[in-house]
C-alpha positions in Angstrom: -5.8 -62.1 -170.5 -3.2 -61.7 -167.7 -2.6 -57.6 -168.5 -6.5 -57.2 -168.6 -7.4 -59.2 -165.5 -4.2 -57.7 -163.1 -2.1 -60.8 -163.2 -2.7 -64.8 -163.4 -4.9 -65.7 -160.3 -7.2 -63.1 -161.8 -7.1 -64.8 -165.6 -7.7 -68.5 -164.0 -10.8 -67.4 -162.7 -11.9 -65.3 -165.6 -10.9 -68.5 -167.9 -12.8 -70.9 -165.9 -16.2 -68.8 -166.1 -15.9 -68.8 -169.5 -15.5 -72.3 -169.7 -18.6 -72.6 -167.9 -20.3 -69.9 -170.0 -19.4 -71.8 -173.2 -20.4 -75.2 -172.0 -24.1 -73.6 -171.0 -23.8 -72.4 -174.5 -23.2 -75.8 -176.1 -19.5 -74.9 -177.3 -17.6 -77.6 -176.0 -14.7 -76.4 -177.9 -14.4 -73.3 -176.7 -14.8 -74.7 -173.0 -11.6 -76.7 -173.8 -9.8 -73.5 -174.9 -10.5 -71.9 -172.1 -10.1 -75.0 -169.8 -6.2 -75.1 -171.3 -5.5 -71.3 -171.0 -6.4 -71.9 -167.2 -4.1 -74.9 -166.9 -1.4 -73.2 -168.3 -1.7 -70.0 -166.1 -2.0 -72.3 -163.2 0.9 -74.3 -164.4 2.9 -70.8 -164.7 2.0 -70.2 -160.9 3.0 -73.5 -159.3 4.7 -76.4 -161.8 4.4 -78.7 -158.7 1.2 -78.4 -158.5 -1.9 -80.3 -160.1 -2.0 -78.2 -163.1 0.7 -80.3 -164.6 -1.5 -83.5 -164.6 -5.0 -81.0 -165.8 -2.5 -80.1 -168.6 -2.0 -83.5 -169.7 -5.6 -84.9 -169.1 -6.9 -81.9 -171.5 -3.8 -82.7 -173.9 -5.2 -86.7 -173.7 -8.6 -85.6 -175.0 -9.7 -88.1 -178.4 -12.3 -86.1 -179.6 -11.3 -84.2 -182.4 -14.0 -81.6 -181.8 -12.4 -80.7 -178.7 -8.8 -80.3 -180.3 -7.6 -76.9 -181.3 
């Protein structure tokens, strides 16, 4: 995604949009994957920011339907 979108910041935007569209389409599993990728790119940009908390929250999801 990074190469196709001209960098991690653009990738974050695209993954966030993909998560929204997946939610609208009734696919929370795909939305979770898009959010995970977005959070990972955010973490790569700024490991000291809130991205680590996002990753921990996503990793703690207990719903088996949302876990890859």
